[in-house]
mmCIF file of the N, C-alpha and C atoms, coordinates in Angstrom:
data_MODEL
# 
_entry.id   MODEL 
# 
loop_
_atom_site.group_PDB 
_atom_site.id 
_atom_site.type_symbol 
_atom_site.label_atom_id 
_atom_site.label_alt_id 
_atom_site.label_comp_id 
_atom_site.label_asym_id 
_atom_site.label_entity_id 
_atom_site.label_seq_id 
_atom_site.pdbx_PDB_ins_code 
_atom_site.Cartn_x 
_atom_site.Cartn_y 
_atom_site.Cartn_z 
_atom_site.occupancy 
_atom_site.B_iso_or_equiv 
_atom_site.pdbx_formal_charge 
_atom_site.auth_seq_id 
_atom_site.auth_comp_id 
_atom_site.auth_asym_id 
_atom_site.auth_atom_id 
_atom_site.pdbx_PDB_model_num 
ATOM 1   N N  . MET A 1 1  ? -22.452 25.567 -102.278 1.00 0.00 ? 1  MET A N  1 
ATOM 2   C CA . MET A 1 1  ? -21.180 25.206 -101.686 1.00 0.00 ? 1  MET A CA 1 
ATOM 3   C C  . MET A 1 1  ? -20.035 25.901 -102.420 1.00 0.00 ? 1  MET A C  1 
ATOM 4   N N  . LEU A 1 2  ? -20.054 25.873 -103.737 1.00 0.00 ? 2  LEU A N  1 
ATOM 5   C CA . LEU A 1 2  ? -18.997 26.533 -104.506 1.00 0.00 ? 2  LEU A CA 1 
ATOM 6   C C  . LEU A 1 2  ? -19.022 28.039 -104.296 1.00 0.00 ? 2  LEU A C  1 
ATOM 7   N N  . GLN A 1 3  ? -20.223 28.604 -104.133 1.00 0.00 ? 3  GLN A N  1 
ATOM 8   C CA . GLN A 1 3  ? -20.334 30.036 -103.865 1.00 0.00 ? 3  GLN A CA 1 
ATOM 9   C C  . GLN A 1 3  ? -19.662 30.384 -102.548 1.00 0.00 ? 3  GLN A C  1 
ATOM 10  N N  . ARG A 1 4  ? -19.812 29.535 -101.563 1.00 0.00 ? 4  ARG A N  1 
ATOM 11  C CA . ARG A 1 4  ? -19.208 29.779 -100.254 1.00 0.00 ? 4  ARG A CA 1 
ATOM 12  C C  . ARG A 1 4  ? -17.683 29.684 -100.317 1.00 0.00 ? 4  ARG A C  1 
ATOM 13  N N  . ILE A 1 5  ? -17.170 28.799 -101.155 1.00 0.00 ? 5  ILE A N  1 
ATOM 14  C CA . ILE A 1 5  ? -15.716 28.663 -101.290 1.00 0.00 ? 5  ILE A CA 1 
ATOM 15  C C  . ILE A 1 5  ? -15.135 29.836 -102.072 1.00 0.00 ? 5  ILE A C  1 
ATOM 16  N N  . ARG A 1 6  ? -15.848 30.294 -103.075 1.00 0.00 ? 6  ARG A N  1 
ATOM 17  C CA . ARG A 1 6  ? -15.316 31.338 -103.963 1.00 0.00 ? 6  ARG A CA 1 
ATOM 18  C C  . ARG A 1 6  ? -15.434 32.747 -103.415 1.00 0.00 ? 6  ARG A C  1 
ATOM 19  N N  . SER A 1 7  ? -16.350 33.014 -102.494 1.00 0.00 ? 7  SER A N  1 
ATOM 20  C CA . SER A 1 7  ? -16.576 34.391 -102.059 1.00 0.00 ? 7  SER A CA 1 
ATOM 21  C C  . SER A 1 7  ? -16.223 34.586 -100.588 1.00 0.00 ? 7  SER A C  1 
ATOM 22  N N  . GLY A 1 8  ? -16.033 35.835 -100.214 1.00 0.00 ? 8  GLY A N  1 
ATOM 23  C CA . GLY A 1 8  ? -15.817 36.199 -98.835  1.00 0.00 ? 8  GLY A CA 1 
ATOM 24  C C  . GLY A 1 8  ? -14.429 35.931 -98.293  1.00 0.00 ? 8  GLY A C  1 
ATOM 25  N N  . TRP A 1 9  ? -13.427 35.889 -99.142  1.00 0.00 ? 9  TRP A N  1 
ATOM 26  C CA . TRP A 1 9  ? -12.075 35.602 -98.669  1.00 0.00 ? 9  TRP A CA 1 
ATOM 27  C C  . TRP A 1 9  ? -11.487 36.840 -98.008  1.00 0.00 ? 9  TRP A C  1 
ATOM 28  N N  . ASN A 1 10 ? -10.889 36.633 -96.849  1.00 0.00 ? 10 ASN A N  1 
ATOM 29  C CA . ASN A 1 10 ? -10.154 37.680 -96.165  1.00 0.00 ? 10 ASN A CA 1 
ATOM 30  C C  . ASN A 1 10 ? -8.886  37.055 -95.593  1.00 0.00 ? 10 ASN A C  1 
ATOM 31  N N  . TYR A 1 11 ? -8.081  37.861 -94.929  1.00 0.00 ? 11 TYR A N  1 
ATOM 32  C CA . TYR A 1 11 ? -6.800  37.336 -94.454  1.00 0.00 ? 11 TYR A CA 1 
ATOM 33  C C  . TYR A 1 11 ? -6.975  36.291 -93.358  1.00 0.00 ? 11 TYR A C  1 
ATOM 34  N N  . ILE A 1 12 ? -8.048  36.341 -92.603  1.00 0.00 ? 12 ILE A N  1 
ATOM 35  C CA . ILE A 1 12 ? -8.269  35.340 -91.555  1.00 0.00 ? 12 ILE A CA 1 
ATOM 36  C C  . ILE A 1 12 ? -8.541  33.973 -92.184  1.00 0.00 ? 12 ILE A C  1 
ATOM 37  N N  . ARG A 1 13 ? -9.369  33.940 -93.229  1.00 0.00 ? 13 ARG A N  1 
ATOM 38  C CA . ARG A 1 13 ? -9.649  32.667 -93.908  1.00 0.00 ? 13 ARG A CA 1 
ATOM 39  C C  . ARG A 1 13 ? -8.392  32.083 -94.521  1.00 0.00 ? 13 ARG A C  1 
ATOM 40  N N  . VAL A 1 14 ? -7.580  32.931 -95.132  1.00 0.00 ? 14 VAL A N  1 
ATOM 41  C CA . VAL A 1 14 ? -6.330  32.461 -95.728  1.00 0.00 ? 14 VAL A CA 1 
ATOM 42  C C  . VAL A 1 14 ? -5.393  31.940 -94.648  1.00 0.00 ? 14 VAL A C  1 
ATOM 43  N N  . LEU A 1 15 ? -5.341  32.643 -93.517  1.00 0.00 ? 15 LEU A N  1 
ATOM 44  C CA . LEU A 1 15 ? -4.490  32.210 -92.414  1.00 0.00 ? 15 LEU A CA 1 
ATOM 45  C C  . LEU A 1 15 ? -4.939  30.865 -91.860  1.00 0.00 ? 15 LEU A C  1 
ATOM 46  N N  . TYR A 1 16 ? -6.247  30.675 -91.675  1.00 0.00 ? 16 TYR A N  1 
ATOM 47  C CA . TYR A 1 16 ? -6.761  29.390 -91.204  1.00 0.00 ? 16 TYR A CA 1 
ATOM 48  C C  . TYR A 1 16 ? -6.444  28.269 -92.197  1.00 0.00 ? 16 TYR A C  1 
ATOM 49  N N  . LEU A 1 17 ? -6.632  28.546 -93.472  1.00 0.00 ? 17 LEU A N  1 
ATOM 50  C CA . LEU A 1 17 ? -6.365  27.525 -94.486  1.00 0.00 ? 17 LEU A CA 1 
ATOM 51  C C  . LEU A 1 17 ? -4.886  27.143 -94.511  1.00 0.00 ? 17 LEU A C  1 
ATOM 52  N N  . LEU A 1 18 ? -4.005  28.128 -94.522  1.00 0.00 ? 18 LEU A N  1 
ATOM 53  C CA . LEU A 1 18 ? -2.571  27.840 -94.571  1.00 0.00 ? 18 LEU A CA 1 
ATOM 54  C C  . LEU A 1 18 ? -2.083  27.162 -93.295  1.00 0.00 ? 18 LEU A C  1 
ATOM 55  N N  . ALA A 1 19 ? -2.567  27.615 -92.151  1.00 0.00 ? 19 ALA A N  1 
ATOM 56  C CA . ALA A 1 19 ? -2.155  26.993 -90.891  1.00 0.00 ? 19 ALA A CA 1 
ATOM 57  C C  . ALA A 1 19 ? -2.673  25.560 -90.803  1.00 0.00 ? 19 ALA A C  1 
ATOM 58  N N  . GLY A 1 20 ? -3.902  25.336 -91.231  1.00 0.00 ? 20 GLY A N  1 
ATOM 59  C CA . GLY A 1 20 ? -4.447  23.983 -91.216  1.00 0.00 ? 20 GLY A CA 1 
ATOM 60  C C  . GLY A 1 20 ? -3.707  23.045 -92.139  1.00 0.00 ? 20 GLY A C  1 
ATOM 61  N N  . LEU A 1 21 ? -3.367  23.546 -93.320  1.00 0.00 ? 21 LEU A N  1 
ATOM 62  C CA . LEU A 1 21 ? -2.584  22.715 -94.245  1.00 0.00 ? 21 LEU A CA 1 
ATOM 63  C C  . LEU A 1 21 ? -1.193  22.437 -93.693  1.00 0.00 ? 21 LEU A C  1 
ATOM 64  N N  . ALA A 1 22 ? -0.571  23.423 -93.074  1.00 0.00 ? 22 ALA A N  1 
ATOM 65  C CA . ALA A 1 22 ? 0.762   23.231 -92.504  1.00 0.00 ? 22 ALA A CA 1 
ATOM 66  C C  . ALA A 1 22 ? 0.723   22.212 -91.361  1.00 0.00 ? 22 ALA A C  1 
ATOM 67  N N  . ILE A 1 23 ? -0.286  22.302 -90.502  1.00 0.00 ? 23 ILE A N  1 
ATOM 68  C CA . ILE A 1 23 ? -0.415  21.346 -89.398  1.00 0.00 ? 23 ILE A CA 1 
ATOM 69  C C  . ILE A 1 23 ? -0.655  19.944 -89.940  1.00 0.00 ? 23 ILE A C  1 
ATOM 70  N N  . SER A 1 24 ? -1.512  19.835 -90.955  1.00 0.00 ? 24 SER A N  1 
ATOM 71  C CA . SER A 1 24 ? -1.816  18.525 -91.530  1.00 0.00 ? 24 SER A CA 1 
ATOM 72  C C  . SER A 1 24 ? -0.592  17.899 -92.194  1.00 0.00 ? 24 SER A C  1 
ATOM 73  N N  . VAL A 1 25 ? 0.116   18.674 -92.989  1.00 0.00 ? 25 VAL A N  1 
ATOM 74  C CA . VAL A 1 25 ? 1.295   18.155 -93.674  1.00 0.00 ? 25 VAL A CA 1 
ATOM 75  C C  . VAL A 1 25 ? 2.367   17.768 -92.664  1.00 0.00 ? 25 VAL A C  1 
ATOM 76  N N  . GLN A 1 26 ? 2.577   18.594 -91.657  1.00 0.00 ? 26 GLN A N  1 
ATOM 77  C CA . GLN A 1 26 ? 3.597   18.293 -90.650  1.00 0.00 ? 26 GLN A CA 1 
ATOM 78  C C  . GLN A 1 26 ? 3.237   17.038 -89.862  1.00 0.00 ? 26 GLN A C  1 
ATOM 79  N N  . SER A 1 27 ? 1.962   16.864 -89.539  1.00 0.00 ? 27 SER A N  1 
ATOM 80  C CA . SER A 1 27 ? 1.579   15.683 -88.762  1.00 0.00 ? 27 SER A CA 1 
ATOM 81  C C  . SER A 1 27 ? 1.675   14.405 -89.598  1.00 0.00 ? 27 SER A C  1 
ATOM 82  N N  . VAL A 1 28 ? 1.394   14.476 -90.883  1.00 0.00 ? 28 VAL A N  1 
ATOM 83  C CA . VAL A 1 28 ? 1.548   13.303 -91.745  1.00 0.00 ? 28 VAL A CA 1 
ATOM 84  C C  . VAL A 1 28 ? 3.030   13.005 -91.954  1.00 0.00 ? 28 VAL A C  1 
ATOM 85  N N  . TRP A 1 29 ? 3.813   14.051 -92.144  1.00 0.00 ? 29 TRP A N  1 
ATOM 86  C CA . TRP A 1 29 ? 5.239   13.881 -92.394  1.00 0.00 ? 29 TRP A CA 1 
ATOM 87  C C  . TRP A 1 29 ? 5.950   13.235 -91.203  1.00 0.00 ? 29 TRP A C  1 
ATOM 88  N N  . THR A 1 30 ? 5.527   13.595 -89.983  1.00 0.00 ? 30 THR A N  1 
ATOM 89  C CA . THR A 1 30 ? 6.156   13.034 -88.782  1.00 0.00 ? 30 THR A CA 1 
ATOM 90  C C  . THR A 1 30 ? 5.392   11.840 -88.220  1.00 0.00 ? 30 THR A C  1 
ATOM 91  N N  . ALA A 1 31 ? 4.360   11.392 -88.905  1.00 0.00 ? 31 ALA A N  1 
ATOM 92  C CA . ALA A 1 31 ? 3.531   10.256 -88.501  1.00 0.00 ? 31 ALA A CA 1 
ATOM 93  C C  . ALA A 1 31 ? 2.872   10.464 -87.141  1.00 0.00 ? 31 ALA A C  1 
ATOM 94  N N  . GLU A 1 32 ? 2.535   11.716 -86.836  1.00 0.00 ? 32 GLU A N  1 
ATOM 95  C CA . GLU A 1 32 ? 1.761   12.048 -85.643  1.00 0.00 ? 32 GLU A CA 1 
ATOM 96  C C  . GLU A 1 32 ? 0.308   12.188 -86.073  1.00 0.00 ? 32 GLU A C  1 
ATOM 97  N N  . TRP A 1 33 ? -0.391  11.086 -86.140  1.00 0.00 ? 33 TRP A N  1 
ATOM 98  C CA . TRP A 1 33 ? -1.713  11.054 -86.757  1.00 0.00 ? 33 TRP A CA 1 
ATOM 99  C C  . TRP A 1 33 ? -2.764  11.830 -85.976  1.00 0.00 ? 33 TRP A C  1 
ATOM 100 N N  . PHE A 1 34 ? -2.526  12.011 -84.674  1.00 0.00 ? 34 PHE A N  1 
ATOM 101 C CA . PHE A 1 34 ? -3.490  12.769 -83.876  1.00 0.00 ? 34 PHE A CA 1 
ATOM 102 C C  . PHE A 1 34 ? -3.530  14.236 -84.312  1.00 0.00 ? 34 PHE A C  1 
ATOM 103 N N  . GLY A 1 35 ? -2.435  14.764 -84.821  1.00 0.00 ? 35 GLY A N  1 
ATOM 104 C CA . GLY A 1 35 ? -2.383  16.145 -85.279  1.00 0.00 ? 35 GLY A CA 1 
ATOM 105 C C  . GLY A 1 35 ? -3.103  16.381 -86.583  1.00 0.00 ? 35 GLY A C  1 
ATOM 106 N N  . LEU A 1 36 ? -3.461  15.320 -87.255  1.00 0.00 ? 36 LEU A N  1 
ATOM 107 C CA . LEU A 1 36 ? -4.170  15.462 -88.527  1.00 0.00 ? 36 LEU A CA 1 
ATOM 108 C C  . LEU A 1 36 ? -5.579  16.010 -88.329  1.00 0.00 ? 36 LEU A C  1 
ATOM 109 N N  . LEU A 1 37 ? -6.235  15.635 -87.244  1.00 0.00 ? 37 LEU A N  1 
ATOM 110 C CA . LEU A 1 37 ? -7.604  16.115 -86.992  1.00 0.00 ? 37 LEU A CA 1 
ATOM 111 C C  . LEU A 1 37 ? -7.674  17.627 -86.806  1.00 0.00 ? 37 LEU A C  1 
ATOM 112 N N  . PRO A 1 38 ? -6.863  18.224 -85.927  1.00 0.00 ? 38 PRO A N  1 
ATOM 113 C CA . PRO A 1 38 ? -6.919  19.687 -85.825  1.00 0.00 ? 38 PRO A CA 1 
ATOM 114 C C  . PRO A 1 38 ? -6.503  20.382 -87.113  1.00 0.00 ? 38 PRO A C  1 
ATOM 115 N N  . GLY A 1 39 ? -5.531  19.827 -87.804  1.00 0.00 ? 39 GLY A N  1 
ATOM 116 C CA . GLY A 1 39 ? -5.098  20.435 -89.059  1.00 0.00 ? 39 GLY A CA 1 
ATOM 117 C C  . GLY A 1 39 ? -6.197  20.458 -90.101  1.00 0.00 ? 39 GLY A C  1 
ATOM 118 N N  . LEU A 1 40 ? -6.889  19.339 -90.248  1.00 0.00 ? 40 LEU A N  1 
ATOM 119 C CA . LEU A 1 40 ? -8.000  19.291 -91.208  1.00 0.00 ? 40 LEU A CA 1 
ATOM 120 C C  . LEU A 1 40 ? -9.157  20.178 -90.775  1.00 0.00 ? 40 LEU A C  1 
ATOM 121 N N  . TYR A 1 41 ? -9.368  20.270 -89.457  1.00 0.00 ? 41 TYR A N  1 
ATOM 122 C CA . TYR A 1 41 ? -10.442 21.140 -88.965  1.00 0.00 ? 41 TYR A CA 1 
ATOM 123 C C  . TYR A 1 41 ? -10.153 22.599 -89.307  1.00 0.00 ? 41 TYR A C  1 
ATOM 124 N N  . PHE A 1 42 ? -8.935  23.072 -89.028  1.00 0.00 ? 42 PHE A N  1 
ATOM 125 C CA . PHE A 1 42 ? -8.600  24.460 -89.334  1.00 0.00 ? 42 PHE A CA 1 
ATOM 126 C C  . PHE A 1 42 ? -8.568  24.719 -90.837  1.00 0.00 ? 42 PHE A C  1 
ATOM 127 N N  . ALA A 1 43 ? -8.111  23.762 -91.616  1.00 0.00 ? 43 ALA A N  1 
ATOM 128 C CA . ALA A 1 43 ? -8.102  23.931 -93.070  1.00 0.00 ? 43 ALA A CA 1 
ATOM 129 C C  . ALA A 1 43 ? -9.530  23.997 -93.608  1.00 0.00 ? 43 ALA A C  1 
ATOM 130 N N  . SER A 1 44 ? -10.426 23.186 -93.071  1.00 0.00 ? 44 SER A N  1 
ATOM 131 C CA . SER A 1 44 ? -11.812 23.235 -93.533  1.00 0.00 ? 44 SER A CA 1 
ATOM 132 C C  . SER A 1 44 ? -12.513 24.508 -93.071  1.00 0.00 ? 44 SER A C  1 
ATOM 133 N N  . MET A 1 45 ? -12.127 25.040 -91.904  1.00 0.00 ? 45 MET A N  1 
ATOM 134 C CA . MET A 1 45 ? -12.679 26.335 -91.476  1.00 0.00 ? 45 MET A CA 1 
ATOM 135 C C  . MET A 1 45 ? -12.315 27.425 -92.478  1.00 0.00 ? 45 MET A C  1 
ATOM 136 N N  . GLY A 1 46 ? -11.088 27.411 -92.942  1.00 0.00 ? 46 GLY A N  1 
ATOM 137 C CA . GLY A 1 46 ? -10.673 28.412 -93.910  1.00 0.00 ? 46 GLY A CA 1 
ATOM 138 C C  . GLY A 1 46 ? -11.290 28.190 -95.274  1.00 0.00 ? 46 GLY A C  1 
ATOM 139 N N  . LEU A 1 47 ? -11.398 26.948 -95.690  1.00 0.00 ? 47 LEU A N  1 
ATOM 140 C CA . LEU A 1 47 ? -11.900 26.655 -97.028  1.00 0.00 ? 47 LEU A CA 1 
ATOM 141 C C  . LEU A 1 47 ? -13.399 26.876 -97.144  1.00 0.00 ? 47 LEU A C  1 
ATOM 142 N N  . PHE A 1 48 ? -14.155 26.407 -96.170  1.00 0.00 ? 48 PHE A N  1 
ATOM 143 C CA . PHE A 1 48 ? -15.616 26.457 -96.253  1.00 0.00 ? 48 PHE A CA 1 
ATOM 144 C C  . PHE A 1 48 ? -16.228 27.609 -95.475  1.00 0.00 ? 48 PHE A C  1 
ATOM 145 N N  . ALA A 1 49 ? -15.440 28.444 -94.837  1.00 0.00 ? 49 ALA A N  1 
ATOM 146 C CA . ALA A 1 49 ? -15.891 29.654 -94.145  1.00 0.00 ? 49 ALA A CA 1 
ATOM 147 C C  . ALA A 1 49 ? -16.927 29.367 -93.070  1.00 0.00 ? 49 ALA A C  1 
ATOM 148 N N  . PHE A 1 50 ? -16.588 28.508 -92.134  1.00 0.00 ? 50 PHE A N  1 
ATOM 149 C CA . PHE A 1 50 ? -17.454 28.342 -90.970  1.00 0.00 ? 50 PHE A CA 1 
ATOM 150 C C  . PHE A 1 50 ? -16.619 28.587 -89.727  1.00 0.00 ? 50 PHE A C  1 
ATOM 151 N N  . GLY A 1 51 ? -17.271 28.784 -88.605  1.00 0.00 ? 51 GLY A N  1 
ATOM 152 C CA . GLY A 1 51 ? -16.543 29.090 -87.377  1.00 0.00 ? 51 GLY A CA 1 
ATOM 153 C C  . GLY A 1 51 ? -16.027 30.510 -87.412  1.00 0.00 ? 51 GLY A C  1 
ATOM 154 N N  . CYS A 1 52 ? -14.898 30.740 -86.795  1.00 0.00 ? 52 CYS A N  1 
ATOM 155 C CA . CYS A 1 52 ? -14.329 32.082 -86.725  1.00 0.00 ? 52 CYS A CA 1 
ATOM 156 C C  . CYS A 1 52 ? -13.793 32.558 -88.083  1.00 0.00 ? 52 CYS A C  1 
ATOM 157 N N  . ALA A 1 53 ? -13.547 31.650 -88.986  1.00 0.00 ? 53 ALA A N  1 
ATOM 158 C CA . ALA A 1 53 ? -13.032 32.053 -90.292  1.00 0.00 ? 53 ALA A CA 1 
ATOM 159 C C  . ALA A 1 53 ? -14.084 32.785 -91.112  1.00 0.00 ? 53 ALA A C  1 
ATOM 160 N N  . SER A 1 54 ? -15.349 32.624 -90.771  1.00 0.00 ? 54 SER A N  1 
ATOM 161 C CA . SER A 1 54 ? -16.390 33.331 -91.516  1.00 0.00 ? 54 SER A CA 1 
ATOM 162 C C  . SER A 1 54 ? -16.649 34.715 -90.961  1.00 0.00 ? 54 SER A C  1 
ATOM 163 N N  . GLY A 1 55 ? -15.907 35.116 -89.930  1.00 0.00 ? 55 GLY A N  1 
ATOM 164 C CA . GLY A 1 55 ? -16.057 36.453 -89.384  1.00 0.00 ? 55 GLY A CA 1 
ATOM 165 C C  . GLY A 1 55 ? -17.042 36.546 -88.242  1.00 0.00 ? 55 GLY A C  1 
ATOM 166 N N  . ASN A 1 56 ? -17.557 35.455 -87.754  1.00 0.00 ? 56 ASN A N  1 
ATOM 167 C CA . ASN A 1 56 ? -18.536 35.504 -86.680  1.00 0.00 ? 56 ASN A CA 1 
ATOM 168 C C  . ASN A 1 56 ? -17.910 35.756 -85.331  1.00 0.00 ? 56 ASN A C  1 
ATOM 169 N N  . CYS A 1 57 ? -16.637 35.541 -85.193  1.00 0.00 ? 57 CYS A N  1 
ATOM 170 C CA . CYS A 1 57 ? -15.991 35.686 -83.893  1.00 0.00 ? 57 CYS A CA 1 
ATOM 171 C C  . CYS A 1 57 ? -15.240 36.998 -83.766  1.00 0.00 ? 57 CYS A C  1 
ATOM 172 N N  . THR A 1 58 ? -15.382 37.885 -84.692  1.00 0.00 ? 58 THR A N  1 
ATOM 173 C CA . THR A 1 58 ? -14.656 39.144 -84.628  1.00 0.00 ? 58 THR A CA 1 
ATOM 174 C C  . THR A 1 58 ? -15.360 40.100 -83.691  1.00 0.00 ? 58 THR A C  1 
ATOM 175 N N  . TYR A 1 59 ? -14.617 41.035 -83.156  1.00 0.00 ? 59 TYR A N  1 
ATOM 176 C CA . TYR A 1 59 ? -15.150 42.035 -82.240  1.00 0.00 ? 59 TYR A CA 1 
ATOM 177 C C  . TYR A 1 59 ? -15.897 43.103 -83.022  1.00 0.00 ? 59 TYR A C  1 
ATOM 178 N N  . ILE A 1 60 ? -17.095 43.395 -82.607  1.00 0.00 ? 60 ILE A N  1 
ATOM 179 C CA . ILE A 1 60 ? -17.884 44.455 -83.215  1.00 0.00 ? 60 ILE A CA 1 
ATOM 180 C C  . ILE A 1 60 ? -18.038 45.551 -82.176  1.00 0.00 ? 60 ILE A C  1 
ATOM 181 N N  . PRO A 1 61 ? -17.467 46.739 -82.420  1.00 0.00 ? 61 PRO A N  1 
ATOM 182 C CA . PRO A 1 61 ? -17.558 47.797 -81.416  1.00 0.00 ? 61 PRO A CA 1 
ATOM 183 C C  . PRO A 1 61 ? -18.995 48.286 -81.272  1.00 0.00 ? 61 PRO A C  1 
ATOM 184 N N  . PRO A 1 62 ? -19.364 48.745 -80.074  1.00 0.00 ? 62 PRO A N  1 
ATOM 185 C CA . PRO A 1 62 ? -20.724 49.248 -79.886  1.00 0.00 ? 62 PRO A CA 1 
ATOM 186 C C  . PRO A 1 62 ? -20.940 50.510 -80.703  1.00 0.00 ? 62 PRO A C  1 
ATOM 187 N N  . GLN A 1 63 ? -22.165 50.708 -81.097  1.00 0.00 ? 63 GLN A N  1 
ATOM 188 C CA . GLN A 1 63 ? -22.494 51.883 -81.891  1.00 0.00 ? 63 GLN A CA 1 
ATOM 189 C C  . GLN A 1 63 ? -22.431 53.116 -81.003  1.00 0.00 ? 63 GLN A C  1 
ATOM 190 N N  . SER A 1 64 ? -21.966 54.212 -81.574  1.00 0.00 ? 64 SER A N  1 
ATOM 191 C CA . SER A 1 64 ? -21.894 55.440 -80.789  1.00 0.00 ? 64 SER A CA 1 
ATOM 192 C C  . SER A 1 64 ? -23.304 55.978 -80.571  1.00 0.00 ? 64 SER A C  1 
ATOM 193 N N  . GLY A 1 65 ? -23.496 56.547 -79.425  1.00 0.00 ? 65 GLY A N  1 
ATOM 194 C CA . GLY A 1 65 ? -24.797 57.117 -79.109  1.00 0.00 ? 65 GLY A CA 1 
ATOM 195 C C  . GLY A 1 65 ? -25.790 56.121 -78.558  1.00 0.00 ? 65 GLY A C  1 
ATOM 196 N N  . THR A 1 66 ? -25.363 54.912 -78.243  1.00 0.00 ? 66 THR A N  1 
ATOM 197 C CA . THR A 1 66 ? -26.296 53.950 -77.683  1.00 0.00 ? 66 THR A CA 1 
ATOM 198 C C  . THR A 1 66 ? -26.528 54.270 -76.217  1.00 0.00 ? 66 THR A C  1 
ATOM 199 N N  . LYS A 1 67 ? -27.729 54.081 -75.784  1.00 0.00 ? 67 LYS A N  1 
ATOM 200 C CA . LYS A 1 67 ? -28.110 54.390 -74.411  1.00 0.00 ? 67 LYS A CA 1 
ATOM 201 C C  . LYS A 1 67 ? -27.810 53.184 -73.532  1.00 0.00 ? 67 LYS A C  1 
ATOM 202 N N  . THR A 1 68 ? -27.142 53.425 -72.427  1.00 0.00 ? 68 THR A N  1 
ATOM 203 C CA . THR A 1 68 ? -26.875 52.355 -71.481  1.00 0.00 ? 68 THR A CA 1 
ATOM 204 C C  . THR A 1 68 ? -27.860 52.440 -70.328  1.00 0.00 ? 68 THR A C  1 
ATOM 205 N N  . ASP A 1 69 ? -28.230 51.317 -69.801  1.00 0.00 ? 69 ASP A N  1 
ATOM 206 C CA . ASP A 1 69 ? -29.162 51.279 -68.683  1.00 0.00 ? 69 ASP A CA 1 
ATOM 207 C C  . ASP A 1 69 ? -28.440 51.637 -67.392  1.00 0.00 ? 69 ASP A C  1 
ATOM 208 N N  . VAL A 1 70 ? -29.131 52.397 -66.565  1.00 0.00 ? 70 VAL A N  1 
ATOM 209 C CA . VAL A 1 70 ? -28.599 52.755 -65.257  1.00 0.00 ? 70 VAL A CA 1 
ATOM 210 C C  . VAL A 1 70 ? -29.105 51.718 -64.268  1.00 0.00 ? 70 VAL A C  1 
ATOM 211 N N  . VAL A 1 71 ? -28.187 51.128 -63.536  1.00 0.00 ? 71 VAL A N  1 
ATOM 212 C CA . VAL A 1 71 ? -28.547 50.102 -62.567  1.00 0.00 ? 71 VAL A CA 1 
ATOM 213 C C  . VAL A 1 71 ? -28.679 50.746 -61.199  1.00 0.00 ? 71 VAL A C  1 
ATOM 214 N N  . GLU A 1 72 ? -29.810 50.514 -60.550  1.00 0.00 ? 72 GLU A N  1 
ATOM 215 C CA . GLU A 1 72 ? -30.017 51.030 -59.200  1.00 0.00 ? 72 GLU A CA 1 
ATOM 216 C C  . GLU A 1 72 ? -29.800 49.899 -58.213  1.00 0.00 ? 72 GLU A C  1 
ATOM 217 N N  . TYR A 1 73 ? -29.107 50.214 -57.123  1.00 0.00 ? 73 TYR A N  1 
ATOM 218 C CA . TYR A 1 73 ? -28.797 49.222 -56.110  1.00 0.00 ? 73 TYR A CA 1 
ATOM 219 C C  . TYR A 1 73 ? -29.563 49.545 -54.839  1.00 0.00 ? 73 TYR A C  1 
ATOM 220 N N  . GLU A 1 74 ? -29.970 48.514 -54.154  1.00 0.00 ? 74 GLU A N  1 
ATOM 221 C CA . GLU A 1 74 ? -30.655 48.673 -52.884  1.00 0.00 ? 74 GLU A CA 1 
ATOM 222 C C  . GLU A 1 74 ? -29.721 48.194 -51.783  1.00 0.00 ? 74 GLU A C  1 
ATOM 223 N N  . GLU A 1 75 ? -29.527 49.034 -50.773  1.00 0.00 ? 75 GLU A N  1 
ATOM 224 C CA . GLU A 1 75 ? -28.613 48.684 -49.694  1.00 0.00 ? 75 GLU A CA 1 
ATOM 225 C C  . GLU A 1 75 ? -29.313 47.726 -48.723  1.00 0.00 ? 75 GLU A C  1 
ATOM 226 N N  . ILE A 1 76 ? -28.636 46.663 -48.387  1.00 0.00 ? 76 ILE A N  1 
ATOM 227 C CA . ILE A 1 76 ? -29.168 45.668 -47.466  1.00 0.00 ? 76 ILE A CA 1 
ATOM 228 C C  . ILE A 1 76 ? -28.683 46.034 -46.074  1.00 0.00 ? 76 ILE A C  1 
ATOM 229 N N  . GLY A 1 77 ? -29.553 45.868 -45.104  1.00 0.00 ? 77 GLY A N  1 
ATOM 230 C CA . GLY A 1 77 ? -29.216 46.238 -43.732  1.00 0.00 ? 77 GLY A CA 1 
ATOM 231 C C  . GLY A 1 77 ? -27.988 45.514 -43.208  1.00 0.00 ? 77 GLY A C  1 
ATOM 232 N N  . LYS A 1 78 ? -27.271 46.180 -42.308  1.00 0.00 ? 78 LYS A N  1 
ATOM 233 C CA . LYS A 1 78 ? -26.027 45.646 -41.767  1.00 0.00 ? 78 LYS A CA 1 
ATOM 234 C C  . LYS A 1 78 ? -26.270 44.851 -40.484  1.00 0.00 ? 78 LYS A C  1 
ATOM 235 N N  . ASP A 1 79 ? -27.519 44.656 -40.067  1.00 0.00 ? 79 ASP A N  1 
ATOM 236 C CA . ASP A 1 79 ? -27.850 44.026 -38.800  1.00 0.00 ? 79 ASP A CA 1 
ATOM 237 C C  . ASP A 1 79 ? -27.978 42.521 -38.875  1.00 0.00 ? 79 ASP A C  1 
ATOM 238 N N  . ARG A 1 80 ? -27.317 41.891 -39.702  1.00 0.00 ? 80 ARG A N  1 
ATOM 239 C CA . ARG A 1 80 ? -27.446 40.439 -39.851  1.00 0.00 ? 80 ARG A CA 1 
ATOM 240 C C  . ARG A 1 80 ? -26.901 39.750 -38.695  1.00 0.00 ? 80 ARG A C  1 
# 
């Protein structure tokens, strides 16, 4: 668990952590308790590196030189 918290930090994790803390503090400060759940969720995503904060939701471009399948279509008769 400590290894997961200490390693793999990038700007997305920091952004999730800061945004989650800001949402949590703002919801407690204004006594909007329903906002505490999303704030804690986003803060925990940044802290513990799960969800999109761990980099699983990032776009990975296709490798160059990959072969694409050619799709063949069959024409259906127009006499319906």
